[in-house]
ROVO-541988 format. One record per atom (N, C-alpha, C): residue in one letter; atom name; x, y, z. Coordinates in nm, 2 decimals, decimal comma. Example, Ala and Ser with C-alpha at 12.3 -4.5 7.8 and 13.67 -1.06 7.14 Angstrom:
// ROVO-541988
   type   atom        X        Y        Z
      A      N     1,32    -0,57     0,78
      A     CA     1,23    -0,45     0,78
      A      C     1,32    -0,33     0,78
      S      N     1,28    -0,22     0,71
      S     CA     1,37    -0,11     0,71
      S      C     1,29     0,00     0,79
***
This chain:
// ROVO-541988
   type   atom        X        Y        Z
      M      N    -0,13     1,29     3,84
      M     CA    -0,13     1,15     3,83
      M      C    -0,08     1,17     3,67
      A      N     0,00     1,10     3,63
      A     CA     0,07     1,05     3,49
      A      C     0,04     0,88     3,47
      T      N    -0,02     0,95     3,34
      T     CA    -0,05     0,75     3,30
      T      C    -0,01     0,73     3,19
      T      N     0,03     0,59     3,18
      T     CA     0,13     0,55     3,09
      T      C     0,05     0,49     3,03
      K      N     0,09     0,48     2,87
      K     CA     0,03     0,42     2,71
      K      C     0,08     0,28     2,76
      K      N     0,04     0,16     2,73
      K     CA     0,10     0,03     2,73
      K      C     0,18     0,00     2,58
      K      N     0,28     0,04     2,54
      K     CA     0,34     0,02     2,41
      K      C     0,32    -0,11     2,37
      E      N     0,25    -0,10     2,26
      E     CA     0,20    -0,29     2,19
      E      C     0,33    -0,29     2,07
      K      N     0,39    -0,44     2,06
      K     CA     0,46    -0,43     1,95
      K      C     0,41    -0,49     1,81
      Y      N     0,48    -0,40     1,69
      Y     CA     0,43    -0,40     1,59
      Y      C     0,57    -0,41     1,54
      Y      N     0,52    -0,49     1,35
      Y     CA     0,61    -0,44     1,28
      Y      C     0,58    -0,34     1,19
      Q      N     0,67    -0,28     1,12
      Q     CA     0,70    -0,16     1,04
      Q      C     0,72    -0,21     0,89
      S      N     0,70    -0,12     0,80
      S     CA     0,73    -0,13     0,68
      S      C     0,70    -0,04     0,61
      V      N     0,78    -0,04     0,44
      V     CA     0,71     0,06     0,37
      V      C     0,66     0,11     0,22
      G      N     0,53     0,08     0,18
      G     CA     0,54     0,05     0,03
      G      C     0,49     0,14    -0,01
      R      N     0,57     0,09    -0,18
      R     CA     0,52     0,22    -0,24
      R      C     0,45     0,20    -0,38
      R      N     0,45     0,29    -0,49
      R     CA     0,38     0,24    -0,58
      R      C     0,40     0,35    -0,67
      K      N     0,44     0,35    -0,76
      K     CA     0,43     0,52    -0,85
      K      C     0,42     0,66    -0,75
      T      N     0,35     0,74    -0,74
      T     CA     0,47     0,87    -0,63
      T      C     0,39     0,82    -0,50
      S      N     0,30     0,71    -0,46
      S     CA     0,20     0,72    -0,33
      S      C     0,35     0,59    -0,25
      T      N     0,34     0,67    -0,14
      T     CA     0,42     0,64    -0,03
      T      C     0,37     0,56     0,10
      C      N     0,37     0,47     0,12
      C     CA     0,26     0,43     0,27
      C      C     0,37     0,35     0,37
      T      N     0,32     0,41     0,51
      T     CA     0,44     0,33     0,64
      T      C     0,30     0,26     0,66
      V      N     0,31     0,15     0,70
      V     CA     0,22     0,04     0,72
      V      C     0,28     0,01     0,86
      R      N     0,20    -0,01     0,97
      R     CA     0,21    -0,10     1,16
      R      C     0,11    -0,20     1,11
      L      N     0,19    -0,35     1,11
      L     CA     0,13    -0,42     1,15
      L      C     0,10    -0,49     1,33
      Y      N     0,01    -0,53     1,38
      Y     CA    -0,02    -0,56     1,53
      Y      C    -0,10    -0,68     1,47
      K      N    -0,01    -0,76     1,65
      K     CA    -0,07    -0,84     1,67
      K      C    -0,17    -0,89     1,74
      K      N    -0,32    -0,84     1,69
      K     CA    -0,46    -0,80     1,79
      K      C    -0,55    -0,87     1,70
      K      N    -0,59    -0,93     1,73
      K     CA    -0,69    -0,97     1,70
      K      C    -0,82    -0,91     1,61
      G      N    -0,86    -0,90     1,55
      G     CA    -0,99    -0,88     1,47
      G      C    -0,99    -0,73     1,46
      G      N    -0,87    -0,71     1,49
      G     CA    -0,82    -0,49     1,46
      G      C    -0,85    -0,43     1,38
      G      N    -0,92    -0,44     1,24
      G     CA    -0,96    -0,45     1,12
      G      C    -0,80    -0,32     1,05
      I      N    -0,80    -0,23     0,94
      I     CA    -0,72    -0,22     0,91
      I      C    -0,78    -0,05     0,87
      T      N    -0,69     0,04     0,91
      T     CA    -0,73     0,18     1,01
      T      C    -0,62     0,28     0,91
      V      N    -0,64     0,32     0,77
      V     CA    -0,59     0,42     0,62
      V      C    -0,62     0,58     0,64
      N      N    -0,48     0,61     0,76
      N     CA    -0,51     0,78     0,75
      N      C    -0,60     0,80     0,85
      E      N    -0,61     0,71     0,96
      E     CA    -0,68     0,74     1,04
      E      C    -0,77     0,70     1,05
      K      N    -0,89     0,65     0,92
      K     CA    -1,00     0,64     0,93
      K      C    -1,03     0,49     0,86
      K      N    -1,10     0,48     0,85
      K     CA    -1,15     0,29     0,82
      K      C    -1,09     0,29     0,74
      M      N    -1,08     0,12     0,69
      M     CA    -1,07     0,13     0,55
      M      C    -1,16     0,15     0,47
      E      N    -1,29     0,13     0,48
      E     CA    -1,40     0,09     0,41
      E      C    -1,42     0,28     0,41
      D      N    -1,41     0,32     0,45
      D     CA    -1,41     0,48     0,42
      D      C    -1,31     0,58     0,33
      Y      N    -1,19     0,49     0,39
      Y     CA    -1,12     0,62     0,30
      Y      C    -1,08     0,54     0,13
      F      N    -1,15     0,38     0,16
      F     CA    -1,11     0,37    -0,01
      F      C    -1,27     0,27    -0,01
      P      N    -1,36     0,40    -0,06
      P     CA    -1,48     0,33    -0,10
      P      C    -1,54     0,23    -0,16
      T      N    -1,46     0,24    -0,29
      T     CA    -1,50     0,09    -0,36
      T      C    -1,46    -0,04    -0,33
      F      N    -1,58    -0,14    -0,35
      F     CA    -1,49    -0,31    -0,31
      F      C    -1,38    -0,32    -0,38
      E      N    -1,33    -0,28    -0,48
      E     CA    -1,22    -0,34    -0,55
      E      C    -1,04    -0,27    -0,48
      L      N    -1,11    -0,17    -0,46
      L     CA    -0,99    -0,11    -0,37
      L      C    -0,98    -0,15    -0,25
      Q      N    -1,11    -0,15    -0,19
      Q     CA    -1,03    -0,23    -0,03
      Q      C    -1,03    -0,37    -0,07
      K      N    -1,10    -0,46    -0,17
      K     CA    -1,02    -0,61    -0,19
      K      C    -0,87    -0,64    -0,24
      T      N    -0,85    -0,48    -0,28
      T     CA    -0,68    -0,46    -0,34
      T      C    -0,61    -0,46    -0,27
      V      N    -0,61    -0,41    -0,06
      V     CA    -0,54    -0,34     0,05
      V      C    -0,54    -0,49     0,12
      K      N    -0,68    -0,59     0,16
      K     CA    -0,66    -0,63     0,14
      K      C    -0,62    -0,83     0,13
      E      N    -0,57    -0,88    -0,01
      E     CA    -0,48    -0,89    -0,09
      E      C    -0,42    -0,99    -0,01
      P      N    -0,33    -0,95     0,05
      P     CA    -0,18    -1,07     0,12
      P      C    -0,28    -1,07     0,27
      L      N    -0,34    -1,03     0,33
      L     CA    -0,43    -1,13     0,41
      L      C    -0,53    -1,21     0,37
      L      N    -0,55    -1,19     0,26
      L     CA    -0,67    -1,30     0,28
      L      C    -0,63    -1,45     0,20
      S      N    -0,51    -1,46     0,12
      S     CA    -0,40    -1,49     0,08
      S      C    -0,32    -1,63     0,19
      L      N    -0,28    -1,53     0,30
      L     CA    -0,27    -1,64     0,42
      L      C    -0,38    -1,65     0,45
      D      N    -0,46    -1,59     0,46
      D     CA    -0,63    -1,66     0,54
      D      C    -0,60    -1,61     0,68
      C      N    -0,55    -1,50     0,75
      C     CA    -0,51    -1,44     0,86
      C      C    -0,61    -1,31     0,85
      L      N    -0,69    -1,28     0,76
      L     CA    -0,77    -1,11     0,83
      L      C    -0,76    -1,04     0,97
      D      N    -0,78    -1,20     1,03
      D     CA    -0,89    -1,21     1,15
      D      C    -0,78    -1,15     1,25
      N      N    -0,65    -1,16     1,23
      N     CA    -0,52    -1,22     1,32
      N      C    -0,47    -1,11     1,38
      F      N    -0,46    -0,99     1,22
      F     CA    -0,39    -0,90     1,26
      F      C    -0,50    -0,74     1,24
      S      N    -0,40    -0,61     1,30
      S     CA    -0,49    -0,53     1,32
      S      C    -0,36    -0,39     1,25
      V      N    -0,39    -0,38     1,17
      V     CA    -0,30    -0,29     1,03
      V      C    -0,35    -0,08     1,04
      S      N    -0,23    -0,07     1,06
      S     CA    -0,22     0,09     1,06
      S      C    -0,12     0,13     0,95
      A      N    -0,25     0,19     0,95
      A     CA    -0,10     0,26     0,78
      A      C    -0,11     0,39     0,74
      R      N    -0,07     0,47     0,71
      R     CA    -0,04     0,60     0,64
      R      C    -0,01     0,66     0,54
      V      N    -0,08     0,69     0,42
      V     CA    -0,04     0,69     0,27
      V      C     0,00     0,83     0,27
      S      N     0,08     0,94     0,15
      S     CA     0,05     1,01     0,06
      S      C     0,09     1,01    -0,06
      G      N     0,07     1,06    -0,14
      G     CA     0,14     1,08    -0,32
      G      C     0,02     1,02    -0,35
      G      N     0,03     1,03    -0,54
      G     CA    -0,04     0,97    -0,61
      G      C    -0,20     0,97    -0,60
      G      N    -0,27     0,87    -0,71
      G     CA    -0,42     0,85    -0,66
      G      C    -0,44     0,74    -0,59
      V      N    -0,56     0,74    -0,59
      V     CA    -0,65     0,72    -0,46
      V      C    -0,60     0,53    -0,49
      K      N    -0,62     0,43    -0,66
      K     CA    -0,60     0,31    -0,69
      K      C    -0,46     0,31    -0,64
      S      N    -0,32     0,43    -0,72
      S     CA    -0,20     0,43    -0,61
      S      C    -0,17     0,41    -0,50
      Q      N    -0,26     0,45    -0,39
      Q     CA    -0,23     0,47    -0,26
      Q      C    -0,28     0,29    -0,19
      A      N    -0,36     0,24    -0,30
      A     CA    -0,42     0,11    -0,27
      A      C    -0,31     0,03    -0,22
      E      N    -0,29     0,01    -0,39
      E     CA    -0,13    -0,09    -0,42
      E      C    -0,01    -0,04    -0,33
      A      N    -0,02     0,04    -0,22
      A     CA     0,09     0,12    -0,19
      A      C     0,05     0,01    -0,05
      V      N    -0,03     0,07     0,00
      V     CA    -0,13     0,00     0,13
      V      C    -0,10    -0,15     0,08
      R      N    -0,07    -0,24     0,03
      R     CA    -0,08    -0,39    -0,01
      R      C     0,00    -0,39    -0,02
      H      N     0,16    -0,32    -0,11
      H     CA     0,31    -0,36    -0,05
      H      C     0,32    -0,36     0,04
      G      N     0,27    -0,23     0,08
      G     CA     0,29    -0,21     0,28
      G      C     0,29    -0,34     0,37
      I      N     0,15    -0,40     0,35
      I     CA     0,18    -0,49     0,44
      I      C     0,24    -0,64     0,43
      S      N     0,23    -0,64     0,28
      S     CA     0,32    -0,79     0,26
      S      C     0,45    -0,76     0,28
      R      N     0,49    -0,62     0,27
      R     CA     0,64    -0,65     0,37
      R      C     0,63    -0,63     0,51
      A      N     0,52    -0,60     0,51
      A     CA     0,52    -0,59     0,68
      A      C     0,50    -0,79     0,74
      L      N     0,44    -0,83     0,70
      L     CA     0,38    -1,02     0,74
      L      C     0,50    -1,07     0,65
      A      N     0,57    -1,05     0,56
      A     CA     0,70    -1,08     0,53
      A      C     0,85    -1,09     0,65
      S      N     0,82    -0,96     0,69
      S     CA     0,90    -0,97     0,83
      S      C     0,89    -1,00     0,98
      F      N     0,76    -1,00     0,94
      F     CA     0,65    -1,07     1,13
      F      C     0,71    -1,18     1,10
      D      N     0,70    -1,29     0,97
      D     CA     0,74    -1,44     0,96
      D      C     0,78    -1,50     0,85
      E      N     0,93    -1,53     0,81
      E     CA     1,00    -1,56     0,68
      E      C     0,96    -1,68     0,70
      K      N     0,88    -1,71     0,70
      K     CA     0,79    -1,82     0,65
      K      C     0,66    -1,78     0,55
      L      N     0,59    -1,70     0,57
      L     CA     0,56    -1,62     0,48
      L      C     0,57    -1,58     0,36
      R      N     0,71    -1,52     0,34
      R     CA     0,78    -1,51     0,29
      R      C     0,75    -1,56     0,07
      K      N     0,76    -1,66     0,09
      K     CA     0,73    -1,76     0,00
      K      C     0,59    -1,72    -0,12
      Q      N     0,53    -1,75    -0,03
      Q     CA     0,36    -1,73    -0,07
      Q      C     0,36    -1,58    -0,12
      L      N     0,37    -1,52    -0,06
      L     CA     0,40    -1,38    -0,04
      L      C     0,45    -1,35    -0,20
      K      N     0,54    -1,38    -0,20
      K     CA     0,68    -1,33    -0,33
      K      C     0,64    -1,43    -0,50
      S      N     0,53    -1,54    -0,45
      S     CA     0,48    -1,59    -0,57
      S      C     0,35    -1,53    -0,62
      T      N     0,29    -1,47    -0,56
      T     CA     0,16    -1,43    -0,58
      T      C     0,20    -1,26    -0,63
      G      N     0,32    -1,19    -0,58
      G     CA     0,38    -1,14    -0,67
      G      C     0,38    -0,99    -0,55
      Y      N     0,30    -0,97    -0,44
      Y     CA     0,25    -0,93    -0,39
      Y      C     0,42    -0,82    -0,32
      L      N     0,49    -0,86    -0,29
      L     CA     0,61    -0,80    -0,22
      L      C     0,73    -0,78    -0,38
      T      N     0,72    -0,77    -0,49
      T     CA     0,77    -0,69    -0,60
      T      C     0,70    -0,57    -0,60
      R      N     0,80    -0,45    -0,58
      R     CA     0,74    -0,30    -0,58
      R      C     0,73    -0,30    -0,72
      D      N     0,64    -0,26    -0,83
      D     CA     0,61    -0,25    -0,93
      D      C     0,67    -0,10    -0,97
      P      N     0,75    -0,09    -1,04
      P     CA     0,91     0,02    -1,10
      P      C     0,82     0,14    -1,19
      R      N     0,71     0,09    -1,30
      R     CA     0,60     0,17    -1,32
      R      C     0,61     0,32    -1,30
      M      N     0,65     0,42    -1,38
      M     CA     0,67     0,58    -1,34
      M      C     0,60     0,65    -1,45
      R      N     0,59     0,76    -1,38
      R     CA     0,51     0,83    -1,56
      R      C     0,62     0,92    -1,61
      E      N     0,63     0,90    -1,66
      E     CA     0,77     0,97    -1,77
      E      C     0,73     1,14    -1,77
      R      N     0,83     1,18    -1,79
      R     CA     0,90     1,25    -1,77
      R      C     0,88     1,39    -1,86
      K      N     0,83     1,51    -1,91
      K     CA     0,83     1,58    -2,01
      K      C     0,93     1,63    -2,04
      K      N     0,96     1,65    -2,20
      K     CA     1,07     1,71    -2,26
      K      C     0,98     1,79    -2,31
      P      N     1,13     1,86    -2,34
      P     CA     1,10     1,98    -2,41
      P      C     1,13     2,01    -2,59
      G      N     1,02     2,06    -2,61
      G     CA     0,99     2,07    -2,76
      G      C     0,88     1,99    -2,75
      L      N     0,80     1,92    -2,66
      L     CA     0,69     1,85    -2,69
      L      C     0,60     1,87    -2,58
      K      N     0,47     1,83    -2,63
      K     CA     0,32     1,85    -2,53
      K      C     0,34     1,80    -2,43
      R      N     0,40     1,67    -2,41
      R     CA     0,42     1,59    -2,27
      R      C     0,56     1,54    -2,34
      A      N     0,51     1,35    -2,25
      A     CA     0,61     1,30    -2,28
      A      C     0,69     1,26    -2,40
      R      N     0,59     1,22    -2,50
      R     CA     0,58     1,12    -2,55
      R      C     0,51     1,30    -2,75
      R      N     0,40     1,32    -2,68
      R     CA     0,32     1,34    -2,78
      R      C     0,35     1,52    -2,82
      A      N     0,42     1,46    -3,01
      A     CA     0,49     1,59    -3,06
      A      C     0,36     1,75    -3,09
      P      N     0,37     1,82    -3,12
      P     CA     0,31     2,00    -3,12
      P      C     0,22     1,92    -3,31
      Q      N     0,12     1,94    -3,28
      Q     CA     0,06     1,92    -3,41
      Q      C     0,09     1,92    -3,55
      W      N     0,16     1,87    -3,63
      W     CA     0,22     1,93    -3,78
      W      C     0,09     1,97    -3,83
      R      N     0,17     2,11    -3,91
      R     CA     0,06     2,13    -3,99
      R      C     0,19     2,13    -4,14
      K      N     0,09     2,14    -4,23
      K     CA     0,12     2,21    -4,42
      K      C     0,12     2,31    -4,42
      R      N     0,02     2,38    -4,42
      R     CA     0,02     2,54    -4,43
      R      C     0,01     2,61    -4,32
***
């Protein structure tokens, strides 16, 4: 006997920040919560500040309980990953309803932060740090 899994409709988007990349699926399901890499958001992002960063787009639209979010994030640091998830959720909400786009754009959640780490240059210790000068 084969069981068929009911496929739910979702809105998918990609969020990026520095070297972090996040694929977000936004389900229109009440009280589903947010999962990141198949863990609860509270377990993956332990600090309140990072949890707030992830929830910001949903809180600004006052629709935290109306959606269920599933995110797959990789690369970068913890803060960078949280901001990549925020960017992905914002883009998924904008694709869900174009009327929300203006509000998300005004808060700056749809803007991709282009700042990246500068590459190391030859002859230098780091990107701009020169070797220490010695008189003798």
